[in-house]
C-alpha positions, -999 to 999 in steps of 0.1 A, spaced: -24 324 634 10 315 617 39 338 611 39 353 577 74 353 561 64 362 526 47 395 530 58 429 517 74 441 550 94 409 554 107 411 518 115 448 522 134 441 553 153 412 536 161 433 505 174 462 528 198 439 547 210 420 515 215 454 499 238 465 529 258 434 526 265 436 488 301 430 482 306 407 512 324 376 504 304 343 498 272 335 517 276 367 537 261 387 508 235 363 496 219 343 525 196 364 546 205 348 579 243 350 573 241 384 559 219 396 590 248 385 613 276 400 591 258 434 588 253 434 626 289 428 631 300 454 606 279 481 621 293 471 656 329 473 643 322 506 626 308 521 659 338 509 678 362 520 651 348 556 651 361 558 686 392 540 680 402 564 651 406 592 676 430 574 697 450 561 667 453 597 653 465 610 686 491 583 686 502 590 652 506 627 659 527 619 691 549 596 668 554 624 643 560 651 668 585 628 687 604 621 656 606 658 646 618 667 681 644 642 681 657 657 649 658 691 667 677 675 696 651 673 723 627 645 735 590 644 731 584 646 769 607 676 775 592 693 745 556 691 758 565 700 794 586 729 780 557 741 759 535 741 790 562 761 810 565 785 782 528 789 778 527 777 742 492 765 736 494 745 704 475 711 704 491 679 691 474 678 659 487 713 648 520 705 662 523 672 641 513 691 611 540 717 616 565 690 621 556 674 588 549 704 565 567 734 580 599 723 600 613 758 603 582 768 624 586 737 644 621 744 649 612 779 663 589 764 688 616 740 700 641 770 703 615 789 725 611 758 747 650 752 749 654 791 757 627 787 784 643 756 801 679 772 800 
């Protein structure tokens, strides 16, 4: 029996894939075979990037904390090791938020760390 390519199920699957690739450039949005490959790659990249996003944000927080720490006269590594020694448990996300939005609070944390180190 020959393979059916014009049935309802096939058409529904094709329409679903072409709907997903709407907005892609050129044949990637109109030709089924090309759209299928483009969609597969897009889903693959979105899966990978959901994990990469976590790494990227952590790196951003570290850069922000490092820049603010330099303004306060201490290096990032000394700040983090000093916080561990001083038993200050603030994660990097919150610390970066303090560095950006509330520099006075960040300065107080740096002062505590410097006090503990001295």
